[in-house]
Every structure is written in structure tokens, then in C-alpha cells.
PDB file of N, CA, C and O in Angstrom:
ATOM      1  N   UNK A   1     164.252 166.204  85.619  1.00  0.00           N
ATOM      2  CA  UNK A   1     163.117 166.377  86.303  1.00  0.00           C
ATOM      3  C   UNK A   1     161.766 166.765  85.465  1.00  0.00           C
ATOM      4  O   UNK A   1     160.655 167.004  85.937  1.00  0.00           O
ATOM      5  N   UNK A   2     162.164 166.762  84.095  1.00  0.00           N
ATOM      6  CA  UNK A   2     161.120 167.128  83.189  1.00  0.00           C
ATOM      7  C   UNK A   2     160.001 166.034  83.122  1.00  0.00           C
ATOM      8  O   UNK A   2     158.825 166.296  82.874  1.00  0.00           O
ATOM      9  N   UNK A   3     160.461 164.859  83.356  1.00  0.00           N
ATOM     10  CA  UNK A   3     159.490 163.759  83.052  1.00  0.00           C
ATOM     11  C   UNK A   3     158.407 163.689  84.087  1.00  0.00           C
ATOM     12  O   UNK A   3     157.355 163.093  83.859  1.00  0.00           O
ATOM     13  N   UNK A   4     158.717 164.439  85.497  1.00  0.00           N
ATOM     14  CA  UNK A   4     157.722 164.290  86.433  1.00  0.00           C
ATOM     15  C   UNK A   4     156.400 165.104  86.035  1.00  0.00           C
ATOM     16  O   UNK A   4     155.313 164.808  86.531  1.00  0.00           O
ATOM     17  N   UNK A   5     156.547 166.101  85.153  1.00  0.00           N
ATOM     18  CA  UNK A   5     155.349 166.870  84.698  1.00  0.00           C
ATOM     19  C   UNK A   5     154.600 166.042  83.630  1.00  0.00           C
ATOM     20  O   UNK A   5     155.197 165.506  82.697  1.00  0.00           O
ATOM     21  N   UNK A   6     153.315 165.966  83.804  1.00  0.00           N
ATOM     22  CA  UNK A   6     152.579 165.253  82.880  1.00  0.00           C
ATOM     23  C   UNK A   6     152.635 165.999  81.501  1.00  0.00           C
ATOM     24  O   UNK A   6     152.830 167.214  81.516  1.00  0.00           O
ATOM     25  N   UNK A   7     152.493 165.422  80.458  1.00  0.00           N
ATOM     26  CA  UNK A   7     152.517 166.063  79.188  1.00  0.00           C
ATOM     27  C   UNK A   7     151.307 166.971  78.885  1.00  0.00           C
ATOM     28  O   UNK A   7     150.158 166.550  79.019  1.00  0.00           O
ATOM     29  N   UNK A   8     151.596 168.273  78.458  1.00  0.00           N
ATOM     30  CA  UNK A   8     150.370 169.195  78.169  1.00  0.00           C
ATOM     31  C   UNK A   8     149.722 168.824  76.822  1.00  0.00           C
ATOM     32  O   UNK A   8     150.302 168.212  75.925  1.00  0.00           O
ATOM     33  N   UNK A   9     148.510 169.245  76.786  1.00  0.00           N
ATOM     34  CA  UNK A   9     147.861 169.051  75.533  1.00  0.00           C
ATOM     35  C   UNK A   9     148.333 170.155  74.425  1.00  0.00           C
ATOM     36  O   UNK A   9     148.595 171.322  74.716  1.00  0.00           O
ATOM     37  N   UNK A  10     148.392 169.678  73.281  1.00  0.00           N
ATOM     38  CA  UNK A  10     148.902 170.614  72.271  1.00  0.00           C
ATOM     39  C   UNK A  10     147.912 171.778  72.198  1.00  0.00           C
ATOM     40  O   UNK A  10     146.697 171.578  72.235  1.00  0.00           O
ATOM     41  N   UNK A  11     148.446 172.987  72.095  1.00  0.00           N
ATOM     42  CA  UNK A  11     147.497 174.181  71.972  1.00  0.00           C
ATOM     43  C   UNK A  11     146.933 174.243  70.550  1.00  0.00           C
ATOM     44  O   UNK A  11     147.625 174.095  69.543  1.00  0.00           O
ATOM     45  N   UNK A  12     145.738 174.453  70.555  1.00  0.00           N
ATOM     46  CA  UNK A  12     145.047 174.372  69.119  1.00  0.00           C
ATOM     47  C   UNK A  12     145.016 175.809  68.580  1.00  0.00           C
ATOM     48  O   UNK A  12     145.015 176.718  69.409  1.00  0.00           O
ATOM     49  N   UNK A  13     144.992 176.074  67.391  1.00  0.00           N
ATOM     50  CA  UNK A  13     144.954 177.349  66.782  1.00  0.00           C
ATOM     51  C   UNK A  13     143.706 178.156  67.264  1.00  0.00           C
ATOM     52  O   UNK A  13     143.874 179.294  67.702  1.00  0.00           O
ATOM     53  N   UNK A  14     142.632 177.681  67.207  1.00  0.00           N
ATOM     54  CA  UNK A  14     141.307 178.369  67.414  1.00  0.00           C
ATOM     55  C   UNK A  14     140.807 177.747  68.779  1.00  0.00           C
ATOM     56  O   UNK A  14     141.000 176.573  69.096  1.00  0.00           O
ATOM     57  N   UNK A  15     140.111 178.722  69.581  1.00  0.00           N
ATOM     58  CA  UNK A  15     139.557 178.260  70.732  1.00  0.00           C
ATOM     59  C   UNK A  15     138.299 177.256  70.472  1.00  0.00           C
ATOM     60  O   UNK A  15     137.854 177.180  69.327  1.00  0.00           O
ATOM     61  N   UNK A  16     137.788 176.576  71.397  1.00  0.00           N
ATOM     62  CA  UNK A  16     136.838 175.555  71.198  1.00  0.00           C
ATOM     63  C   UNK A  16     135.551 176.372  70.928  1.00  0.00           C
ATOM     64  O   UNK A  16     135.408 177.498  71.403  1.00  0.00           O
ATOM     65  N   UNK A  17     134.685 175.815  70.208  1.00  0.00           N
ATOM     66  CA  UNK A  17     133.495 176.495  69.791  1.00  0.00           C
ATOM     67  C   UNK A  17     132.561 176.629  71.083  1.00  0.00           C
ATOM     68  O   UNK A  17     132.517 175.794  71.987  1.00  0.00           O
ATOM     69  N   UNK A  18     131.848 177.773  71.027  1.00  0.00           N
ATOM     70  CA  UNK A  18     130.897 178.109  72.038  1.00  0.00           C
ATOM     71  C   UNK A  18     129.706 177.313  71.863  1.00  0.00           C
ATOM     72  O   UNK A  18     129.306 177.167  70.708  1.00  0.00           O
ATOM     73  N   UNK A  19     128.983 176.698  72.942  1.00  0.00           N
ATOM     74  CA  UNK A  19     127.885 175.878  72.740  1.00  0.00           C
ATOM     75  C   UNK A  19     126.686 176.775  72.324  1.00  0.00           C
ATOM     76  O   UNK A  19     126.404 177.843  72.868  1.00  0.00           O
ATOM     77  N   UNK A  20     126.038 176.219  71.321  1.00  0.00           N
ATOM     78  CA  UNK A  20     124.877 177.073  70.727  1.00  0.00           C
ATOM     79  C   UNK A  20     123.760 177.066  71.764  1.00  0.00           C
ATOM     80  O   UNK A  20     123.583 176.179  72.599  1.00  0.00           O
ATOM     81  N   UNK A  21     123.024 178.174  71.604  1.00  0.00           N
ATOM     82  CA  UNK A  21     121.803 178.264  72.614  1.00  0.00           C
ATOM     83  C   UNK A  21     121.948 179.450  73.437  1.00  0.00           C
ATOM     84  O   UNK A  21     122.997 180.093  73.474  1.00  0.00           O
ATOM     85  N   UNK A  22     120.857 179.760  74.127  1.00  0.00           N
ATOM     86  CA  UNK A  22     120.939 180.920  75.044  1.00  0.00           C
ATOM     87  C   UNK A  22     121.961 180.891  76.106  1.00  0.00           C
ATOM     88  O   UNK A  22     122.075 179.804  76.673  1.00  0.00           O
ATOM     89  N   UNK A  23     122.594 181.681  76.430  1.00  0.00           N
ATOM     90  CA  UNK A  23     123.673 181.810  77.578  1.00  0.00           C
ATOM     91  C   UNK A  23     122.882 181.892  78.971  1.00  0.00           C
ATOM     92  O   UNK A  23     121.819 182.502  79.088  1.00  0.00           O
ATOM     93  N   UNK A  24     123.405 181.335  79.820  1.00  0.00           N
ATOM     94  CA  UNK A  24     122.903 181.263  81.169  1.00  0.00           C
ATOM     95  C   UNK A  24     123.372 182.711  81.788  1.00  0.00           C
ATOM     96  O   UNK A  24     124.505 183.171  81.646  1.00  0.00           O
ATOM     97  N   UNK A  25     122.443 183.260  82.404  1.00  0.00           N
ATOM     98  CA  UNK A  25     122.795 184.766  82.898  1.00  0.00           C
ATOM     99  C   UNK A  25     124.064 184.632  83.941  1.00  0.00           C
ATOM    100  O   UNK A  25     124.207 183.719  84.755  1.00  0.00           O
ATOM    101  N   UNK A  26     124.824 185.582  83.765  1.00  0.00           N
ATOM    102  CA  UNK A  26     126.010 185.639  84.756  1.00  0.00           C
ATOM    103  C   UNK A  26     125.542 185.939  86.093  1.00  0.00           C
ATOM    104  O   UNK A  26     124.426 186.423  86.281  1.00  0.00           O
ATOM    105  N   UNK A  27     126.368 185.667  87.051  1.00  0.00           N
ATOM    106  CA  UNK A  27     126.124 185.896  88.438  1.00  0.00           C
ATOM    107  C   UNK A  27     125.732 187.204  88.766  1.00  0.00           C
ATOM    108  O   UNK A  27     124.778 187.350  89.530  1.00  0.00           O
ATOM    109  N   UNK A  28     126.403 188.311  88.242  1.00  0.00           N
ATOM    110  CA  UNK A  28     125.998 189.700  88.435  1.00  0.00           C
ATOM    111  C   UNK A  28     124.689 190.030  88.052  1.00  0.00           C
ATOM    112  O   UNK A  28     123.965 190.743  88.747  1.00  0.00           O
ATOM    113  N   UNK A  29     124.292 189.455  86.784  1.00  0.00           N
ATOM    114  CA  UNK A  29     123.056 189.814  86.314  1.00  0.00           C
ATOM    115  C   UNK A  29     121.890 188.984  87.096  1.00  0.00           C
ATOM    116  O   UNK A  29     120.773 189.496  87.174  1.00  0.00           O
ATOM    117  N   UNK A  30     122.095 187.941  87.568  1.00  0.00           N
ATOM    118  CA  UNK A  30     121.046 187.163  88.174  1.00  0.00           C
ATOM    119  C   UNK A  30     120.753 187.708  89.581  1.00  0.00           C
ATOM    120  O   UNK A  30     119.670 187.418  90.089  1.00  0.00           O
ATOM    121  N   UNK A  31     121.637 188.482  90.260  1.00  0.00           N
ATOM    122  CA  UNK A  31     121.342 189.057  91.571  1.00  0.00           C
ATOM    123  C   UNK A  31     120.527 190.384  91.427  1.00  0.00           C
ATOM    124  O   UNK A  31     119.757 190.794  92.295  1.00  0.00           O
ATOM    125  N   UNK A  32     120.789 191.041  90.182  1.00  0.00           N
ATOM    126  CA  UNK A  32     120.103 192.436  90.187  1.00  0.00           C
ATOM    127  C   UNK A  32     118.620 192.280  90.152  1.00  0.00           C
ATOM    128  O   UNK A  32     118.173 191.310  89.541  1.00  0.00           O
ATOM    129  N   UNK A  33     117.767 193.148  90.755  1.00  0.00           N
ATOM    130  CA  UNK A  33     116.416 193.043  90.692  1.00  0.00           C
ATOM    131  C   UNK A  33     115.972 193.475  89.167  1.00  0.00           C
ATOM    132  O   UNK A  33     116.683 194.233  88.506  1.00  0.00           O
ATOM    133  N   UNK A  34     114.935 193.018  88.742  1.00  0.00           N
ATOM    134  CA  UNK A  34     114.463 193.274  87.474  1.00  0.00           C
ATOM    135  C   UNK A  34     114.222 194.956  87.271  1.00  0.00           C
ATOM    136  O   UNK A  34     113.873 195.646  88.229  1.00  0.00           O
ATOM    137  N   UNK A  35     114.387 195.373  86.288  1.00  0.00           N
ATOM    138  CA  UNK A  35     114.208 196.839  86.108  1.00  0.00           C
ATOM    139  C   UNK A  35     112.708 197.102  85.905  1.00  0.00           C
ATOM    140  O   UNK A  35     111.909 196.290  85.438  1.00  0.00           O
ATOM    141  N   UNK A  36     112.438 198.352  86.324  1.00  0.00           N
ATOM    142  CA  UNK A  36     111.032 198.823  86.365  1.00  0.00           C
ATOM    143  C   UNK A  36     110.506 198.932  84.813  1.00  0.00           C
ATOM    144  O   UNK A  36     111.309 199.139  83.903  1.00  0.00           O
ATOM    145  N   UNK A  37     109.325 198.803  84.616  1.00  0.00           N
ATOM    146  CA  UNK A  37     108.696 198.866  83.279  1.00  0.00           C
ATOM    147  C   UNK A  37     108.746 200.281  82.892  1.00  0.00           C
ATOM    148  O   UNK A  37     108.226 201.149  83.593  1.00  0.00           O
ATOM    149  N   UNK A  38     109.450 200.576  81.626  1.00  0.00           N
ATOM    150  CA  UNK A  38     109.495 202.044  81.298  1.00  0.00           C
ATOM    151  C   UNK A  38     108.132 202.661  80.980  1.00  0.00           C
ATOM    152  O   UNK A  38     107.247 202.038  80.394  1.00  0.00           O
ATOM    153  N   UNK A  39     108.031 203.796  81.360  1.00  0.00           N
ATOM    154  CA  UNK A  39     106.652 204.552  81.253  1.00  0.00           C
ATOM    155  C   UNK A  39     106.421 204.897  79.843  1.00  0.00           C
ATOM    156  O   UNK A  39     107.372 205.212  79.128  1.00  0.00           O
ATOM    157  N   UNK A  40     105.074 204.851  79.348  1.00  0.00           N
ATOM    158  CA  UNK A  40     104.864 205.258  77.985  1.00  0.00           C
ATOM    159  C   UNK A  40     104.973 206.717  77.774  1.00  0.00           C
ATOM    160  O   UNK A  40     105.469 207.184  76.749  1.00  0.00           O
ATOM    161  N   UNK A  41     104.468 207.504  78.834  1.00  0.00           N
ATOM    162  CA  UNK A  41     104.520 208.928  78.732  1.00  0.00           C
ATOM    163  C   UNK A  41     105.695 209.557  79.527  1.00  0.00           C
ATOM    164  O   UNK A  41     106.036 208.896  80.508  1.00  0.00           O
ATOM    165  N   UNK A  42     106.292 210.558  79.327  1.00  0.00           N
ATOM    166  CA  UNK A  42     107.296 211.028  80.101  1.00  0.00           C
ATOM    167  C   UNK A  42     106.648 211.707  81.311  1.00  0.00           C
ATOM    168  O   UNK A  42     105.533 212.220  81.215  1.00  0.00           O
ATOM    169  N   UNK A  43     107.324 211.708  82.409  1.00  0.00           N
ATOM    170  CA  UNK A  43     106.856 212.165  83.759  1.00  0.00           C
ATOM    171  C   UNK A  43     106.561 213.771  83.557  1.00  0.00           C
ATOM    172  O   UNK A  43     107.278 214.439  82.813  1.00  0.00           O
ATOM    173  N   UNK A  44     105.667 214.232  84.136  1.00  0.00           N
ATOM    174  CA  UNK A  44     105.375 215.736  84.102  1.00  0.00           C
ATOM    175  C   UNK A  44     106.622 216.435  84.725  1.00  0.00           C
ATOM    176  O   UNK A  44     107.318 215.859  85.561  1.00  0.00           O
ATOM    177  N   UNK A  45     106.855 217.595  84.323  1.00  0.00           N
ATOM    178  CA  UNK A  45     107.842 218.414  85.015  1.00  0.00           C
ATOM    179  C   UNK A  45     107.568 218.766  86.475  1.00  0.00           C
ATOM    180  O   UNK A  45     106.387 218.876  86.805  1.00  0.00           O
ATOM    181  N   UNK A  46     108.435 218.936  87.301  1.00  0.00           N
ATOM    182  CA  UNK A  46     108.246 219.253  88.652  1.00  0.00           C
ATOM    183  C   UNK A  46     107.629 220.726  88.758  1.00  0.00           C
ATOM    184  O   UNK A  46     108.048 221.579  87.977  1.00  0.00           O
ATOM    185  N   UNK A  47     106.727 221.026  89.623  1.00  0.00           N
ATOM    186  CA  UNK A  47     106.279 222.332  89.719  1.00  0.00           C
ATOM    187  C   UNK A  47     107.381 223.370  89.863  1.00  0.00           C
ATOM    188  O   UNK A  47     108.336 223.074  90.582  1.00  0.00           O
ATOM    189  N   UNK A  48     107.357 224.467  89.304  1.00  0.00           N
ATOM    190  CA  UNK A  48     108.503 225.448  89.431  1.00  0.00           C
ATOM    191  C   UNK A  48     107.805 226.674  89.604  1.00  0.00           C
ATOM    192  O   UNK A  48     106.632 226.771  89.244  1.00  0.00           O
ATOM    193  N   UNK A  49     108.491 227.719  90.180  1.00  0.00           N
ATOM    194  CA  UNK A  49     108.206 228.957  90.372  1.00  0.00           C
ATOM    195  C   UNK A  49     108.012 229.776  88.953  1.00  0.00           C
ATOM    196  O   UNK A  49     108.705 229.403  88.007  1.00  0.00           O
ATOM    197  N   UNK A  50     107.218 230.732  88.788  1.00  0.00           N
ATOM    198  CA  UNK A  50     107.147 231.342  87.593  1.00  0.00           C
ATOM    199  C   UNK A  50     108.430 232.220  87.398  1.00  0.00           C
ATOM    200  O   UNK A  50     108.942 232.835  88.333  1.00  0.00           O
ATOM    201  N   UNK A  51     108.923 232.236  86.095  1.00  0.00           N
ATOM    202  CA  UNK A  51     110.187 232.969  85.824  1.00  0.00           C
ATOM    203  C   UNK A  51     110.240 234.418  86.353  1.00  0.00           C
ATOM    204  O   UNK A  51     109.320 235.182  86.062  1.00  0.00           O
ATOM    205  N   UNK A  52     111.225 234.815  87.080  1.00  0.00           N
ATOM    206  CA  UNK A  52     111.196 236.188  87.626  1.00  0.00           C
ATOM    207  C   UNK A  52     111.986 236.940  86.569  1.00  0.00           C
ATOM    208  O   UNK A  52     112.863 236.339  85.948  1.00  0.00           O
ATOM    209  N   UNK A  53     111.722 238.246  86.322  1.00  0.00           N
ATOM    210  CA  UNK A  53     112.503 238.988  85.502  1.00  0.00           C
ATOM    211  C   UNK A  53     113.861 239.176  86.056  1.00  0.00           C
ATOM    212  O   UNK A  53     113.948 239.412  87.261  1.00  0.00           O
ATOM    213  N   UNK A  54     115.055 239.095  85.253  1.00  0.00           N
ATOM    214  CA  UNK A  54     116.279 239.154  85.895  1.00  0.00           C
ATOM    215  C   UNK A  54     116.600 240.659  85.983  1.00  0.00           C
ATOM    216  O   UNK A  54     116.093 241.435  85.173  1.00  0.00           O
ATOM    217  N   UNK A  55     117.390 241.065  86.903  1.00  0.00           N
ATOM    218  CA  UNK A  55     117.683 242.423  86.995  1.00  0.00           C
ATOM    219  C   UNK A  55     118.848 242.854  85.872  1.00  0.00           C
ATOM    220  O   UNK A  55     119.905 242.224  85.832  1.00  0.00           O
ATOM    221  N   UNK A  56     118.620 243.826  85.078  1.00  0.00           N
ATOM    222  CA  UNK A  56     119.373 244.091  84.063  1.00  0.00           C
ATOM    223  C   UNK A  56     120.586 244.849  84.512  1.00  0.00           C
ATOM    224  O   UNK A  56     120.685 245.234  85.677  1.00  0.00           O
ATOM    225  N   UNK A  57     121.477 245.062  83.645  1.00  0.00           N
ATOM    226  CA  UNK A  57     122.655 245.734  84.145  1.00  0.00           C
ATOM    227  C   UNK A  57     122.468 247.195  84.734  1.00  0.00           C
ATOM    228  O   UNK A  57     121.717 247.975  84.147  1.00  0.00           O
ATOM    229  N   UNK A  58     123.100 247.554  85.817  1.00  0.00           N
ATOM    230  CA  UNK A  58     122.888 248.726  86.457  1.00  0.00           C
ATOM    231  C   UNK A  58     123.122 249.916  85.533  1.00  0.00           C
ATOM    232  O   UNK A  58     123.945 249.786  84.626  1.00  0.00           O
ATOM    233  N   UNK A  59     122.537 250.943  85.673  1.00  0.00           N
ATOM    234  CA  UNK A  59     122.626 252.230  84.786  1.00  0.00           C
ATOM    235  C   UNK A  59     124.070 252.800  84.990  1.00  0.00           C
ATOM    236  O   UNK A  59     124.571 252.676  86.108  1.00  0.00           O
ATOM    237  N   UNK A  60     124.712 253.360  84.083  1.00  0.00           N
ATOM    238  CA  UNK A  60     126.074 253.803  84.302  1.00  0.00           C
ATOM    239  C   UNK A  60     126.008 254.918  85.354  1.00  0.00           C
ATOM    240  O   UNK A  60     125.139 255.784  85.252  1.00  0.00           O
ATOM    241  N   UNK A  61     126.899 254.927  86.366  1.00  0.00           N
ATOM    242  CA  UNK A  61     127.018 256.060  87.209  1.00  0.00           C
ATOM    243  C   UNK A  61     127.865 257.269  86.612  1.00  0.00           C
ATOM    244  O   UNK A  61     128.927 257.071  86.022  1.00  0.00           O
ATOM    245  N   UNK A  62     127.381 258.394  86.785  1.00  0.00           N
ATOM    246  CA  UNK A  62     128.170 259.548  86.089  1.00  0.00           C
ATOM    247  C   UNK A  62     129.495 259.662  86.827  1.00  0.00           C
ATOM    248  O   UNK A  62     129.597 259.474  88.040  1.00  0.00           O
ATOM    249  N   UNK A  63     130.458 259.966  86.057  1.00  0.00           N
ATOM    250  CA  UNK A  63     131.758 260.097  86.717  1.00  0.00           C
ATOM    251  C   UNK A  63     131.784 261.151  87.815  1.00  0.00           C
ATOM    252  O   UNK A  63     131.088 262.159  87.690  1.00  0.00           O
ATOM    253  N   UNK A  64     132.470 260.988  88.769  1.00  0.00           N
ATOM    254  CA  UNK A  64     132.587 261.720  89.883  1.00  0.00           C
ATOM    255  C   UNK A  64     133.211 262.984  89.534  1.00  0.00           C
ATOM    256  O   UNK A  64     134.271 262.963  88.909  1.00  0.00           O
ATOM    257  N   UNK A  65     132.569 264.288  89.933  1.00  0.00           N
ATOM    258  CA  UNK A  65     133.128 265.530  89.595  1.00  0.00           C
ATOM    259  C   UNK A  65     134.523 265.781  90.296  1.00  0.00           C
ATOM    260  O   UNK A  65     134.669 265.833  91.517  1.00  0.00           O
ATOM    261  N   UNK A  66     135.399 265.911  89.478  1.00  0.00           N
ATOM    262  CA  UNK A  66     136.766 266.274  89.887  1.00  0.00           C
ATOM    263  C   UNK A  66     136.972 267.628  90.036  1.00  0.00           C
ATOM    264  O   UNK A  66     136.402 268.362  89.228  1.00  0.00           O
ATOM    265  N   UNK A  67     137.739 268.173  90.987  1.00  0.00           N
ATOM    266  CA  UNK A  67     138.062 269.568  90.924  1.00  0.00           C
ATOM    267  C   UNK A  67     139.279 269.719  89.800  1.00  0.00           C
ATOM    268  O   UNK A  67     140.261 268.986  89.687  1.00  0.00           O
ATOM    269  N   UNK A  68     138.970 270.744  89.096  1.00  0.00           N
ATOM    270  CA  UNK A  68     139.919 271.092  88.054  1.00  0.00           C
ATOM    271  C   UNK A  68     141.188 271.525  88.566  1.00  0.00           C
ATOM    272  O   UNK A  68     141.282 272.545  89.249  1.00  0.00           O
ATOM    273  N   UNK A  69     142.288 270.715  88.236  1.00  0.00           N
ATOM    274  CA  UNK A  69     143.644 270.986  88.699  1.00  0.00           C
ATOM    275  C   UNK A  69     144.444 271.605  87.547  1.00  0.00           C
ATOM    276  O   UNK A  69     144.352 271.153  86.406  1.00  0.00           O
ATOM    277  N   UNK A  70     145.153 272.542  87.825  1.00  0.00           N
ATOM    278  CA  UNK A  70     146.090 273.136  86.759  1.00  0.00           C
ATOM    279  C   UNK A  70     147.085 272.136  86.468  1.00  0.00           C
ATOM    280  O   UNK A  70     147.559 271.486  87.400  1.00  0.00           O
ATOM    281  N   UNK A  71     147.459 271.937  85.269  1.00  0.00           N
ATOM    282  CA  UNK A  71     148.401 270.947  84.852  1.00  0.00           C
ATOM    283  C   UNK A  71     149.777 271.443  85.440  1.00  0.00           C
ATOM    284  O   UNK A  71     150.070 272.633  85.559  1.00  0.00           O
ATOM    285  N   UNK A  72     150.574 270.397  85.789  1.00  0.00           N
ATOM    286  CA  UNK A  72     151.902 270.744  86.332  1.00  0.00           C
ATOM    287  C   UNK A  72     152.714 271.308  85.176  1.00  0.00           C
ATOM    288  O   UNK A  72     152.579 270.942  84.008  1.00  0.00           O
ATOM    289  N   UNK A  73     153.538 272.199  85.589  1.00  0.00           N
ATOM    290  CA  UNK A  73     154.340 272.846  84.519  1.00  0.00           C
ATOM    291  C   UNK A  73     155.257 271.981  83.870  1.00  0.00           C
ATOM    292  O   UNK A  73     155.705 272.288  82.765  1.00  0.00           O
ATOM    293  N   UNK A  74     155.633 270.769  84.534  1.00  0.00           N
ATOM    294  CA  UNK A  74     156.672 269.893  83.895  1.00  0.00           C
ATOM    295  C   UNK A  74     155.960 269.158  82.887  1.00  0.00           C
ATOM    296  O   UNK A  74     156.702 268.762  81.988  1.00  0.00           O
ATOM    297  N   UNK A  75     154.708 268.844  82.758  1.00  0.00           N
ATOM    298  CA  UNK A  75     153.992 267.986  81.766  1.00  0.00           C
ATOM    299  C   UNK A  75     153.656 268.716  80.459  1.00  0.00           C
ATOM    300  O   UNK A  75     153.505 268.074  79.419  1.00  0.00           O
ATOM    301  N   UNK A  76     153.522 270.241  80.504  1.00  0.00           N
ATOM    302  CA  UNK A  76     153.086 270.927  79.401  1.00  0.00           C
ATOM    303  C   UNK A  76     154.292 270.881  78.326  1.00  0.00           C
ATOM    304  O   UNK A  76     155.460 271.034  78.685  1.00  0.00           O
ATOM    305  N   UNK A  77     153.966 270.684  77.138  1.00  0.00           N
ATOM    306  CA  UNK A  77     154.904 270.492  76.046  1.00  0.00           C
ATOM    307  C   UNK A  77     155.414 272.012  75.735  1.00  0.00           C
ATOM    308  O   UNK A  77     156.237 272.217  74.843  1.00  0.00           O
TER     309      UNK A  77
END
């Protein structure tokens, strides 16, 4: 049944040369709208609030006054 297939063209070592000249735009590029013209000056920054001073670390609280307990007799060396 091999004779039923038509003979294939021999595979060349290198692909065919691309046609010279500008490429036609691909389908995805042709449908996208043209990009906006880039601005010469950067856009001004958006209006922002004046920087507020950050709250610093809280002052250390004094240690709570503990009632002096006599050391237990088992812990005294």
C-alpha cells in the first residue's frame, strides 16, 4: 500500500530563504490601536498631603512596683 501515497519532496538541509523586504504586520499587530505619542515631559506628580511626622517609639514605661517578697528558703544557697 505504500505506492498509494504520493512521493514526498526530499527534505532540504536549510529552510527556504525569507523574502527580502518589509514584513507584513501580523494579525495581532494589525488589530491593536496605535500607541499614544510619548510625552516629552514627565507628568507632574499627583497632589499629595504634606508629610506628617511619624509617631516615634513610645517612651519606656517604668517597671511595675512589685512588693518585695522574701526569697523562699529552698532557693537560698
